[in-house]
Structure formats: structure tokens, C-alpha cells
C-alpha positions in Angstrom: 92.0 75.5 139.7 93.5 77.5 142.5 93.3 76.8 146.2 90.6 79.3 146.8 88.3 77.6 144.3 89.0 74.2 145.7 88.4 75.2 149.3 85.2 77.1 148.3 83.8 74.1 146.5 84.6 71.8 149.3 82.9 74.1 151.9 79.9 74.5 149.6 79.4 70.7 149.7 79.2 70.8 153.5 77.4 74.0 154.2 74.2 75.4 152.7 75.5 79.0 152.8 75.3 81.6 150.0 78.3 82.6 148.0 79.4 85.7 150.0 79.5 83.9 153.3 81.4 80.9 151.8 83.9 83.2 150.1 84.6 85.0 153.4 85.1 81.7 155.2 87.4 80.5 152.4 89.5 83.7 152.5 89.6 83.6 156.3 90.9 80.0 156.3 93.6 80.8 153.7 94.7 83.8 155.8 94.9 81.6 158.9 97.0 79.1 157.0 99.4 81.8 155.8 100.0 83.7 159.0 99.4 81.0 161.6 98.0 83.4 164.1 94.6 84.6 165.3 95.8 88.2 165.3 93.0 90.0 163.3 95.4 92.7 162.0 97.7 90.1 160.6 94.8 88.1 159.1 93.3 91.2 157.5 96.6 91.9 155.7 97.0 88.2 154.6 93.4 87.8 153.2 93.5 87.8 149.4 91.0 90.5 148.5 90.7 93.8 146.6 89.2 95.5 149.7 91.4 97.7 151.9 93.0 96.1 154.9 90.9 98.3 157.3 87.7 97.0 155.6 88.8 93.4 156.0 89.8 94.0 159.6 86.3 95.4 160.4 84.7 92.3 158.7 86.8 90.0 160.8 85.8 91.8 164.0 
């Protein structure tokens, strides 16, 4: 299992959220761990996703 799945499963145990919201929170946390900043531009680039960086930036806003 990779870190995304492990974090997702752990969050699922604590929150009653649906999959899309949990996946976003998981990706957001991983991006925070990677870039160690709250700069949304840097976070949008670091988020592991197939979406374009601009789309991820808008989601973070």
C-alpha cells in the first residue's frame, strides 16, 4: 500500500466524509508534507493528481 491509501484509510476511520472529500484532504496533506509551505501555488504543483495545476490551484482556493 502506498502512503496515499494509508492516509486515506486512516482519515476515513475518523471522518464520515465521502470519497472525493477524503481524497482531496489526503492529497492536500501529502502536498503540505512535501513542500512545507502554505503557498497555494506550490501546493497545487506538489499535489499528486492528473488534473492541471491551475485546476488544483482553484480547488485549493
